[in-house]
N, C-alpha and C positions, 0 to 999 in steps of 0.2 A: 516730523513732530519734533518740537524742541526738547532739549535735554536739561537745560539749566532752568533754575527756578525763575530767574529774572526774565528769561525769554518766554516762559509760559505765561507769566503775568502780563508781559508786554503784548502777547498775542491776544489775551483776554481783553486788554484795554483797547487794542486796535479794532477788534470786532465791535465792541460797545460804541466806540467813537464813530466808526464807519456807518453803523446803523443810525446814529443820531444825525450825522452829516447828510446821509441819503434822504432821510425824512425831511430835514430842513430844506434841501435842494428841491425836493418834490413839492413841498408847500409853496416855495417861491415860484416855481413854474406854474402851479395851479392858480395862484393869485394873479399872475401876469395873464394867463389865459382868461380868467374871469374879467380882468380889466379890459382886455381886447374885445371881448364879446359883450361888454356892457352897452346898454342903450344910452340915449342922450341924457336921461334924467339922473342916473347914478354913475356915470362914467368918471366924474371928477373924484368922488369918494373912493371908487375902486382904484384909481391911479394913485391917490395919496396912500392907500393901504399897500399897494404894490411897491411904492417908493420906500416905505418903512420896512417892509420885509426884505427888500434888496439891501438896504443900509445895514440891517441887522446881519444878514448873510455875509456882507463885506467885513463887518466887525469881527465875526467869528471865523473868517478865513475860508468860507465856503465858496464865495464868488470873488473874483478879482475886482478891484476898484474900477478899472477902465471898462470891464465888461458890464458892471452894474450901471455905470454912467451911460454907456451906450444903450442899454435896455431902457433906462429911465428916459432918455432922450426920445427914443422911438415911441415909447408909451405916451409921452407928452404930445408928440406930433399927432399921434393917432387920436388922442383925446381932443385936441384942437379941431381936427377934421370932423370928428363925430359932433362936437358942439356947434360947429359952423353949419352943419347940414340940417 
């Protein structure tokens, strides 16, 4: 347990931020799962939503830029395959 006032406050801030980051990361994963399981009619809208969520996660430092780009690329390839079938 911390002894200094500043470390106590920092611990409190870390817990709050970790909770927010985890929730955002979970939301991004769920949106990606939704996009991958979408059918032909709404796959494009779900992919656009997933791209937006990934971009926001990158902006906030939750996901690295290259990781998000790779996920977006794979989602786009999947959407193209679904649309073609």
